[in-house]
N, C-alpha and C positions, 0 to 999 in steps of 0.2 A: 068592268075593268079587268077581270081576268083574261077576257078575249083580246083586249088591247095589248096586254102584256105578252101574250102568246103570239100576236101578229108582229110585235115589236122584236120578239125574240127570232122569229123566222127571218124578219128583214136583217137584222143584226148578223146572222149566220150567213144569209146570202151576200150581204155587202163585205163580210170578211173573206169569203171564198172567191168573189170576184176580184178583190184587191190582192189576194194571195191564192193563186190558182192551184199550187200544190198543196195547200193546207187541207188537212182532213180533220173533220169534227165528228167526235162520238157523242152519242147521247146515252145516258143511263136511267133506268126506272127505279133504281135504288131498292130492287127486290120487290116493289109493288105492283110490277107489270102495268105501269100507268103510261104506256106510250101511245100517243095518238097517231093516227095513220098518217097525218101530214108531216110530222117531224121526221118521218122516214125519207121524204122528199128532199129534205134540206141537210140532213146529216148522212155521213158515209157509212156509220154503223151505229146500231142501237142495241144496247145490252140490257137484259131483264134485270140484271143486278150488278152493283159494283163489286161483288165477291169474285175474286179471280181464282180460287181453289177449285180445280176441275171437279172433284168429287162433291163438293158443295153445290156446285152449278147444276149437276145431274138432277137434283131435286127441284130445282127452280123452272 
């Protein structure tokens, strides 16, 4: 089930970007560093955390 959801997410991102070429999509691991390599092929940026404080981000 999880694999199907992941594949559906990739399809959704690809379809949105195809329909809106200037759209940029970011992904976030919410601090858990749970980014799979394939998501980097579909998203424009991947963040290790949703924390935007630069001093906090140094530790991540």
